[in-house]
C-alpha positions in Angstrom: 57.0 121.7 119.2 60.6 120.5 119.0 62.2 117.1 119.0 65.2 116.3 121.2 67.5 114.3 118.9 69.9 111.6 120.1 72.8 114.0 120.2 70.9 116.5 122.3 70.2 119.0 119.5 66.7 120.3 118.9 64.8 120.0 115.6 61.3 120.9 114.5 58.6 118.2 114.8 57.9 116.7 111.4 55.2 114.0 111.1 56.5 113.0 107.6 59.5 111.5 109.2 57.2 109.2 111.2 55.3 108.2 108.0 58.6 107.5 106.2 59.9 105.2 109.1 56.6 103.3 109.2 56.4 102.8 105.4 60.0 101.6 105.4 59.2 99.0 108.0 56.0 98.0 106.0 58.0 97.5 102.9 60.0 94.8 104.6 56.8 92.7 105.3 54.6 90.6 103.1 51.5 92.8 103.7 53.1 95.7 101.8 52.8 99.4 102.4 49.6 100.9 103.9 50.0 104.6 103.5 46.6 105.4 105.0 47.5 103.5 108.3 51.0 105.2 108.4 49.4 108.7 108.1 46.8 107.8 110.7 49.4 106.7 113.2 51.5 109.8 112.5 48.5 112.1 113.0 47.6 110.3 116.2 51.1 110.6 117.7 51.2 114.3 116.7 48.0 115.0 118.6 49.1 113.0 121.7 52.2 115.1 122.1 50.9 118.4 120.9 50.6 119.8 124.4 54.3 119.4 125.0 57.0 122.0 124.1 59.6 119.3 123.6 59.6 115.5 123.0 62.5 113.1 122.6 63.0 111.0 119.5 62.9 107.9 121.8 59.4 108.8 123.1 58.2 109.1 119.5 59.7 105.7 118.6 58.0 104.1 121.6 54.7 105.6 120.6 55.1 104.3 117.0 55.8 100.8 118.3 52.7 100.9 120.6 50.4 102.2 117.9 51.6 99.5 115.5 51.2 96.7 118.1 47.6 98.0 118.7 46.8 97.9 114.9 46.1 95.0 112.7 49.7 95.2 111.4 51.7 93.6 114.2 54.1 92.3 111.6 55.0 95.9 110.9 55.6 96.5 114.6 58.2 93.7 114.6 59.8 95.0 111.4 59.9 98.5 112.9 61.6 97.2 116.1 64.2 95.4 113.9 64.6 98.5 111.8 65.1 100.7 114.9 67.6 98.3 116.4 69.6 98.1 113.1 69.7 101.9 112.9 71.1 102.1 116.4 73.7 99.5 115.6 74.6 101.4 112.4 75.1 104.6 114.3 77.5 102.8 116.7 79.3 100.9 113.9 82.0 103.5 113.5 82.8 103.5 117.2 82.9 99.7 117.1 85.3 99.7 114.1 87.6 102.2 116.0 87.5 100.2 119.2 88.4 97.0 117.3 91.4 98.7 115.7 92.5 99.8 119.2 92.0 96.3 120.6 93.9 94.7 117.8 96.7 97.3 118.1 96.5 98.2 114.5 99.0 100.8 113.3 96.7 103.5 111.9 96.1 107.2 112.2 94.0 106.7 115.3 96.4 104.6 117.3 99.4 106.5 115.9 98.0 110.0 116.4 100.9 110.9 118.7 104.2 109.2 118.2 105.3 109.5 121.8 102.1 107.9 123.2 102.0 104.1 123.2 98.4 103.2 122.3 99.3 99.5 122.3 99.7 99.2 126.1 96.6 98.7 128.4 96.9 102.2 129.7 97.3 103.5 126.2 94.3 101.6 124.9 92.2 103.0 127.8 93.3 106.5 126.8 92.3 105.9 123.2 89.0 104.4 124.2 88.3 107.5 126.3 89.5 109.8 123.6 87.4 108.4 120.8 84.2 108.4 122.9 84.7 111.8 124.3 85.1 113.6 121.0 81.5 113.0 119.9 80.3 114.2 123.2 82.2 117.5 122.7 80.7 117.8 119.2 77.1 117.2 120.4 77.1 119.3 123.6 80.1 121.6 124.0 80.6 123.1 120.5 78.6 125.7 118.7 77.0 124.5 115.4 79.4 126.8 113.5 82.5 125.4 115.2 81.2 121.8 115.0 80.6 122.0 111.2 83.8 123.8 110.5 85.8 121.1 112.4 83.8 118.2 110.8 84.3 119.5 107.3 88.0 120.2 107.6 88.0 124.0 107.7 89.4 124.1 111.2 90.9 121.6 113.7 90.2 121.9 117.4 93.3 120.5 119.1 93.0 118.2 122.2 89.2 118.0 121.7 89.1 114.9 123.8 90.4 116.9 126.8 87.8 119.6 126.3 85.3 118.3 128.9 88.1 118.1 131.6 88.6 121.9 131.5 92.3 121.3 131.5 94.8 123.8 130.1 97.5 123.1 127.5 101.0 123.8 128.8 103.0 125.5 131.5 106.4 127.1 132.1 107.1 125.9 135.7 108.3 128.4 138.3 110.4 125.6 139.7 111.8 127.9 142.4 108.5 127.7 144.2 108.6 123.9 144.4 112.3 123.9 145.4 111.6 126.4 148.2 108.3 125.2 149.5 108.0 121.6 148.5 104.5 120.3 147.5 101.8 117.9 148.4 100.6 115.4 145.8 98.5 112.3 146.6 99.0 111.1 150.2 102.4 112.6 150.9 104.2 115.9 151.0 107.6 116.6 149.5 109.9 118.7 151.6 111.9 121.7 150.2 115.2 120.9 148.5 118.5 121.2 150.4 120.9 119.6 148.0 121.2 119.1 144.3 119.9 115.5 144.2 116.7 116.5 145.9 116.3 119.5 143.6 116.7 117.2 140.6 114.0 114.8 141.9 111.6 117.6 142.7 112.0 119.0 139.2 111.0 115.6 137.8 108.1 115.3 140.2 106.8 118.7 139.4 106.8 118.1 135.7 105.2 114.6 136.0 102.4 115.6 138.4 101.4 118.7 136.4 101.4 116.7 133.2 98.6 114.6 134.7 96.6 117.8 135.2 97.1 119.3 131.7 96.8 118.1 128.1 99.9 119.6 126.7 103.6 119.8 127.5 105.6 120.9 130.6 108.7 123.1 130.6 111.1 124.7 133.0 112.0 128.3 131.8 115.3 128.8 133.6 116.7 125.4 134.5 120.2 126.7 135.3 119.0 129.6 137.5 116.6 127.5 139.5 119.1 124.7 140.3 122.2 126.9 140.7 121.7 127.6 144.4 121.8 123.9 145.2 125.3 123.6 143.7 126.7 125.8 146.4 124.7 124.0 149.1 126.1 120.7 147.9 129.6 122.2 147.9 129.1 123.3 151.5 128.0 119.8 152.4 131.2 118.4 151.0 133.3 120.9 152.9 131.5 119.9 156.1 132.3 116.2 155.4 136.0 117.2 155.2 135.6 119.1 158.5 134.2 115.9 160.1 137.2 113.9 158.9 139.9 116.4 159.8 138.3 118.0 162.8 139.2 121.4 161.4 137.1 124.6 161.1 136.7 125.2 157.4 133.7 127.6 157.6 135.7 130.2 155.8 135.4 128.0 152.7 131.6 127.9 152.8 131.1 131.1 150.9 134.6 131.5 149.4 135.0 132.7 145.8 134.9 129.9 143.2 135.7 130.9 139.7 134.3 127.7 138.2 133.3 124.2 139.2 135.9 122.2 137.4 137.4 118.9 138.5 141.2 119.0 138.9 143.9 116.7 140.3 144.8 117.2 143.9 148.5 116.6 143.4 150.5 119.6 144.5 147.7 121.2 146.5 147.9 121.5 150.2 145.9 122.8 153.1 142.7 124.6 152.5 143.3 124.8 148.7 143.4 121.0 148.6 140.2 120.8 150.7 138.5 123.3 148.6 139.3 121.5 145.3 138.4 118.2 146.9 135.0 119.6 147.8 134.6 121.0 144.2 135.5 117.7 142.7 132.9 115.9 144.8 130.3 118.6 144.1 130.8 118.2 140.3 130.4 114.4 140.6 127.1 114.9 142.5 125.8 117.5 140.1 126.6 115.3 137.1 124.8 112.4 138.7 121.9 114.6 139.6 121.6 115.8 136.0 122.1 112.3 134.7 119.3 111.1 137.0 117.0 114.0 135.9 117.4 113.1 132.2 117.1 109.4 132.9 113.9 110.0 134.9 112.3 112.2 132.2 112.8 109.3 129.8 111.4 106.6 132.1 108.8 108.2 134.4 105.3 107.8 132.8 102.3 110.0 133.2 98.7 110.1 132.1 97.9 106.6 133.4 101.2 105.2 132.3 101.1 105.4 128.5 103.6 108.1 127.9 106.7 109.8 129.2 106.3 113.5 130.2 106.3 116.0 127.3 109.1 117.9 129.0 111.4 120.8 128.0 114.1 122.7 129.8 115.4 126.2 128.9 119.0 127.2 130.0 122.2 128.9 129.0 122.2 132.4 130.4 123.2 131.9 134.0 126.8 133.0 134.1 127.4 132.3 137.8 129.9 129.5 138.6 127.0 127.4 140.0 124.7 128.1 137.0 127.6 127.2 134.6 128.1 123.9 136.5 124.4 123.0 136.0 124.6 123.8 132.3 127.9 122.0 131.8 126.9 118.8 133.5 123.5 118.8 131.8 125.2 118.9 128.5 127.8 116.3 129.4 125.1 114.0 130.7 123.1 114.4 127.5 126.2 113.8 125.4 126.9 110.6 127.1 123.3 109.4 126.8 121.0 107.5 129.0 120.9 103.8 129.8 123.2 102.0 127.4 124.3 105.4 126.1 121.3 106.0 123.9 120.1 109.4 122.9 117.6 110.8 125.4 114.2 111.7 123.9 113.2 114.0 126.8 113.5 116.6 128.1 113.7 118.7 124.9 116.6 121.0 125.8 116.6 124.6 124.6 119.7 126.8 124.7 118.8 130.5 125.2 121.3 132.3 123.0 122.1 135.9 124.1 124.8 138.3 122.9 126.9 139.5 125.7 126.2 136.3 127.6 127.0 133.2 125.5 127.2 133.8 121.8 130.4 135.7 121.1 134.0 134.5 121.9 134.3 137.2 124.6 131.1 136.2 126.3 131.3 134.4 129.7 129.3 131.4 128.6 130.8 131.1 125.1 132.7 127.9 126.0 129.4 126.3 127.0 127.7 127.5 123.8 130.4 125.7 121.9 129.8 122.6 124.0 126.0 122.9 123.3 126.6 122.9 119.6 128.8 119.8 119.9 126.2 118.0 122.0 123.4 119.1 119.5 125.4 117.6 116.7 125.4 114.2 118.4 122.1 114.2 120.3 119.8 116.7 118.4 119.5 118.7 121.6 119.7 121.4 122.6 117.6 123.4 120.2 118.3 127.2 120.1 116.2 130.1 121.3 117.3 133.5 120.0 116.8 136.0 122.8 118.4 138.7 120.5 115.4 138.5 118.1 113.7 141.9 118.2 110.4 140.3 119.3 112.1 138.3 122.1 113.7 141.3 123.8 112.4 142.8 127.1 113.2 146.4 128.1 113.7 145.4 131.7 116.4 142.7 131.0 119.7 143.7 132.7 122.9 141.6 132.7 123.5 142.3 136.4 120.0 141.3 137.5 120.2 138.0 139.3 116.5 137.3 138.4 116.9 138.4 134.7 115.5 135.1 133.6 112.1 136.4 134.4 112.4 138.8 131.4 113.7 136.1 129.1 111.5 134.3 126.6 111.2 130.6 127.2 109.6 128.1 124.8 108.1 124.6 124.8 110.2 122.2 122.8 107.4 121.7 120.3 107.6 125.5 119.6 104.8 127.0 121.7 105.8 130.5 122.9 104.1 132.5 125.7 105.4 136.0 126.5 103.1 139.0 126.1 100.5 139.4 128.9 97.6 142.0 129.0 97.3 141.3 132.7 100.8 141.6 134.0 104.5 141.7 133.2 105.6 140.2 129.8 107.2 136.9 130.9 107.0 133.2 130.2 107.3 132.1 133.9 104.1 130.6 135.4 102.2 130.9 132.2 101.1 128.7 129.3 98.7 128.2 126.4 95.1 127.6 127.3 94.0 126.0 124.0 94.5 126.4 120.3 92.7 125.7 117.1 94.2 125.5 113.5 92.8 126.8 110.3 93.2 124.8 107.1 94.6 127.4 104.7 94.7 124.9 101.8 91.0 124.2 101.8 90.2 127.9 101.8 92.6 128.4 98.8 91.2 125.5 96.7 87.6 126.8 97.2 88.7 130.3 96.4 90.4 129.2 93.2 87.4 127.3 92.1 85.1 130.3 92.7 87.5 132.7 91.0 87.4 130.5 87.9 83.6 130.6 87.8 83.6 134.4 88.1 86.2 134.9 85.4 85.2 132.1 83.1 88.8 130.7 83.2 89.2 127.0 83.2 92.5 125.4 84.2 93.8 122.7 86.6 94.4 124.2 90.0 97.9 123.4 91.3 101.6 123.7 90.6 102.4 125.5 87.4 98.9 127.0 86.9 100.2 130.6 87.2 100.6 130.6 83.4 96.8 130.6 83.0 96.1 133.4 85.6 95.2 136.9 84.5 95.5 140.0 86.6 91.8 140.1 87.0 91.8 136.4 88.2 94.6 137.1 90.7 92.7 140.0 92.2 89.5 138.1 92.5 91.0 134.9 93.9 92.8 137.0 96.6 89.6 138.9 97.5 87.6 135.7 97.8 90.4 134.0 99.9 90.8 136.9 102.3 87.0 137.0 102.8 86.9 133.3 103.6 89.9 133.6 105.9 88.3 136.4 107.9 85.2 134.3 108.3 87.0 131.3 109.8 89.3 133.5 111.9 86.0 134.8 113.5 84.7 131.2 113.9 87.9 130.2 115.7 88.1 133.3 117.9 84.6 132.6 119.2 85.3 128.9 119.6 88.4 129.6 121.6 86.5 132.2 123.7 83.7 129.6 124.4 86.3 127.0 125.5 88.0 129.6 127.7 84.7 130.4 129.4 84.1 126.7 129.9 87.7 126.3 131.4 86.9 129.3 133.7 84.2 127.2 135.5 86.9 124.8 136.9 87.8 125.2 140.5 91.3 125.3 141.9 91.3 122.0 143.7 90.7 120.2 140.4 94.3 121.0 139.7 96.1 120.0 142.9 99.6 121.1 141.9 99.1 123.5 139.1 96.8 125.8 141.1 97.1 125.0 144.8 100.9 125.0 144.7 100.8 128.4 142.9 102.5 127.2 139.7 100.2 129.1 137.5 100.6 132.9 137.7 98.5 134.3 140.5 97.0 131.0 141.6 98.6 131.1 145.0 95.8 133.6 145.9 93.0 131.0 145.2 91.2 129.0 147.8 90.5 125.3 146.8 86.8 126.0 145.9 87.5 129.2 143.9 87.1 129.2 140.2 90.3 129.6 138.1 88.8 132.4 136.0 90.8 135.2 137.8 94.1 133.6 137.0 93.9 131.7 133.6 93.4 135.1 131.9 97.3 135.2 132.0 97.4 132.3 129.5 97.1 132.5 125.7 94.6 131.4 123.1 96.3 130.2 119.9 95.0 130.5 116.4 97.2 128.2 114.2 97.5 127.6 110.6 98.8 124.8 108.4 99.7 124.3 104.7 100.8 127.9 103.7 102.9 126.4 100.9 100.1 124.4 99.4 97.7 127.3 100.0 100.0 129.6 97.9 100.3 126.9 95.2 96.5 126.8 94.9 96.3 130.6 94.8 99.3 131.5 92.6 100.6 128.2 91.1 103.8 128.4 93.1 104.7 128.2 96.8 106.7 130.9 98.7 110.1 129.4 98.0 109.5 129.4 94.2 108.1 132.9 93.8 108.7 136.3 95.4 105.0 137.2 94.6 103.9 134.1 96.4 106.1 135.0 99.4 104.6 138.5 99.4 101.1 137.0 99.5 102.1 134.5 102.2 103.3 137.2 104.4 100.1 139.2 103.8 98.0 136.2 104.8 99.9 135.6 108.1 99.8 139.4 108.8 96.0 139.0 108.6 96.3 136.4 111.3 98.4 138.8 113.4 96.0 141.7 112.9 93.1 139.5 113.7 94.7 138.3 117.0 95.3 141.9 118.0 91.7 142.7 117.3 90.4 139.7 119.2 92.7 140.4 122.1 91.1 143.9 122.4 87.6 142.5 121.8 87.7 139.8 124.5 90.4 141.3 126.6 92.5 138.1 126.4 95.9 137.1 125.1 95.2 135.8 121.5 98.3 134.8 119.5 99.2 133.3 116.2 100.7 129.8 116.3 102.7 128.2 113.5 101.0 124.9 114.2 103.2 121.9 115.0 100.8 119.5 113.2 101.4 115.7 113.6 98.2 113.8 113.0 96.5 116.9 111.6 98.9 117.1 108.7 97.2 114.0 107.3 93.6 114.6 108.5 93.1 117.8 106.5 94.7 116.3 103.4 92.5 113.2 103.5 89.3 115.3 103.7 90.4 117.7 100.9 91.6 115.0 98.6 88.3 113.2 98.9 86.3 116.3 97.9 88.7 118.0 95.4 90.7 115.1 94.1 94.5 115.0 93.5 95.8 118.5 92.7 99.5 118.8 91.7 101.6 120.4 94.4 98.6 120.6 96.8 96.8 117.3 97.6 99.2 114.9 95.8 100.9 113.9 99.0 99.6 112.4 102.2 100.4 115.5 104.2 100.3 119.3 104.2 103.4 121.3 105.0 103.6 122.4 108.6 102.7 126.1 109.2 104.9 128.5 107.1 107.7 126.0 106.4 109.2 125.6 102.9 108.0 122.1 101.8 110.4 119.4 103.1 110.8 118.0 99.6 111.9 121.4 98.1 115.7 121.5 97.5 117.3 124.7 98.7 120.2 125.9 100.8 120.0 126.6 104.5 120.3 130.3 103.9 117.6 130.4 101.2 115.3 128.5 103.6 116.2 131.0 106.4 115.4 134.0 104.2 112.0 132.7 103.3 110.9 131.5 106.7 112.4 134.2 108.9 109.8 137.0 108.4 107.1 134.7 109.7 108.7 134.4 113.1 107.8 138.0 114.0 104.2 137.4 113.1 103.7 134.2 115.0 104.0 135.2 118.7 102.3 132.0 119.8 105.2 129.9 118.6 107.4 129.0 115.6 110.5 127.0 114.7 113.1 126.9 111.9 114.5 123.5 110.9 117.6 122.6 108.9 118.2 119.0 107.7 121.9 118.1 107.7 123.5 115.4 105.5 126.2 113.1 106.8 127.5 112.6 110.4 127.1 115.9 112.2 129.2 114.7 115.2 132.3 115.4 113.1 131.1 118.9 112.2 129.5 120.8 115.1 130.4 124.0 113.2 127.3 123.3 111.0 125.1 123.7 114.1 126.8 127.0 114.9 126.2 128.1 111.3 122.4 127.5 111.8 122.5 129.6 114.9 124.3 132.3 113.0 121.5 132.2 110.4 118.9 132.7 113.2 120.9 135.7 114.4 121.4 137.1 111.0 117.7 136.9 109.9 116.0 137.7 113.2 114.5 134.2 113.8 113.2 133.2 117.2 113.7 129.5 117.6 115.4 126.8 115.6 116.9 123.3 115.5 119.1 121.0 113.4 117.8 117.7 112.1 120.1 114.8 111.3 120.2 111.1 111.8 121.5 108.9 114.5 121.2 105.1 114.1 122.3 102.9 117.0 122.7 99.2 117.6 120.8 98.5 120.8 123.0 95.4 121.5 126.6 96.7 121.3 126.1 100.5 121.2 127.5 101.2 117.7 126.3 104.5 116.2 126.4 106.2 112.9 124.4 108.6 110.7 123.0 106.0 108.3 119.2 106.4 108.3 118.9 103.1 106.5 121.0 101.1 108.9 119.3 97.7 109.3 122.2 95.5 110.4 125.0 96.5 112.8 128.5 96.3 111.1 130.1 95.6 114.5 128.0 92.7 116.0 125.6 91.8 113.2 122.5 92.6 115.3 119.3 93.8 113.6 118.1 95.5 116.8 118.6 99.0 115.4 117.2 102.2 116.9 117.0 105.2 114.5 116.3 108.6 116.1 114.2 111.1 114.1 112.5 114.4 115.0 108.8 114.9 114.6 107.1 118.3 115.2 109.8 119.4 117.7 110.4 116.3 119.7 112.4 113.0 119.1 111.1 109.6 118.5 113.3 106.5 118.6 111.1 104.2 116.4 109.1 105.3 113.4 106.7 102.4 113.8 104.7 104.8 116.0 104.5 107.5 113.3 101.2 107.9 111.4 101.2 107.5 107.7 101.2 111.2 106.9 104.3 111.8 109.0 106.1 108.7 107.6 105.4 110.1 104.1 106.8 113.4 105.1 109.9 111.8 106.6 110.5 109.9 103.3 110.3 113.2 101.4 112.7 115.2 103.5 115.7 116.7 101.7 118.9 118.1 103.1 119.9 121.8 103.2 123.5 122.5 102.3 
């Protein structure tokens, strides 16, 4: 016979537990403990339920109460009822504490789990209430015992666990052309197809916002310039027709006339149709600029997920060399440079420049002038980031410069770094695809345990951490590596199964649960689904990500030095991540799905793992002596090195992390006066075959008068004396205007960041 526990799990019936509970209740009464009575009641209960295969713990407790009430020890029954009530309250006390912290808007790791989600608003509080009560349900009913224990004990982290029961997917690269061509229906109204640039801009916003409500990750547009370019010409034709109405002339020959570039020029000296043409171009540029300005403004003000956050949005652009595409790119950059509202730096969308030789990187390339502008804007506004299409792992054999749809063969990325490209079920592309879910392995914990076990086997005794390489023998180094790799393989297997289980659960969703994502055909192949069809046949195009965190601290535990301090540590680091890569290839074949390695963009996780490990293993120098672990394969933020040294160390990992990666450089001083430094970072990406990167610097701004500078410690405006200062910082790929929403671990990391010269 088995007992159904409170969390739904099954356990063998054990009458000794009944005896223990009764005697505990007896000990709280004046009559003392009567072991004979306790055993008699336990035996009686066991006999009364012996014909059942299963019995719930609540049934057993009710039987205990009834038996005690029928005995001479009614005082024990009252004590038992009180004991049972107090146990129930104790089980709920943690939830109560969490809820009170949310109610009181306390700044802690729960309410500041995500810096761009405001947990202090009513909608934000509701989201946190739901999140914190859903996670235990997932643990009890949706996870395997192996995955549950591994997550609980800090070996792995299942991301977006609170969204697990919703069957939602992580992210999407929107095929915006479908929305612009067909329109869409959401809620009680339908949006018509776009005919002009303003409508196209609005539909792009609506697409991102609506799908954000159907998914738990970010939203991106893979070819923003290509998708919007046709509406520049349509807008231009509208302007020509306006002139026709005013002049009563036939200007139809101007509709499709050759336009070298959409640049505003003075009309003085122009006559006839040349004047009309330039007038139409000028008005078109004005309208495109306003449309791009509106798009950026909307992406910073439109809220999703019940109103507690702006959309986690990204746009990829830079490779459309048509005059219309160049116009979209130019006006997007100029709008970004100017800023939103009172000229403040826009937080979203994360903008990503797709760098490509022969297109926009070299002086002779057609979009080189726009690349220069992109670097200038990035030096002031952090965006765009830079995606290297020339990296060997980002190239596609079918890409052709003369193909008008070549963007389909270009990698696009989410701003946070998530990358989707290779597909077992179709063409390698980013369009219409995204990540399904991902889980991260705690490399540091595995390394600490391996080091402790290696010491036991070798008889060596030394403090694990920075500088401990002096005590390591060749035998120790061999043993610790063998132990670590065995542990790594174990948890790679645990994660692969957990991701597959979650995938199969997601497959049970039906198309109409995702009104725009599936029924509008945004996910690859979903246009073939009927509303009641399951999504299993189409989500196989997505990816399952196996992430990692703390490679630097892991190597310090294993070798005494991280990968920027030692070539041997770097060799081991690459061997470890190659093991991830080989495992993902193995799982892809085993499950016939797209497994990929993700250099995890940890935010709240960077502190969660550290807290668990520090509690068990104590403070270890260079490992658990900070509040955070270093993200993925990065050189620690506190380690002083040049930009090129950092590039050399981190570059080889990009080819091994097909699920996403990023390269950061921290600049010192005011980057607005030196956009060449941004170009230098892109040159490093080109030189060392890196896939995606960005430049960090500081912009502090007075919210009252608009004064800006690069002083990260600005507290009082030198122009107007205001203390209303906004300081922009980057966190895991996106920007945050106020660090009061950062969790403690990320605040500690921010404080430790050093610049790279």
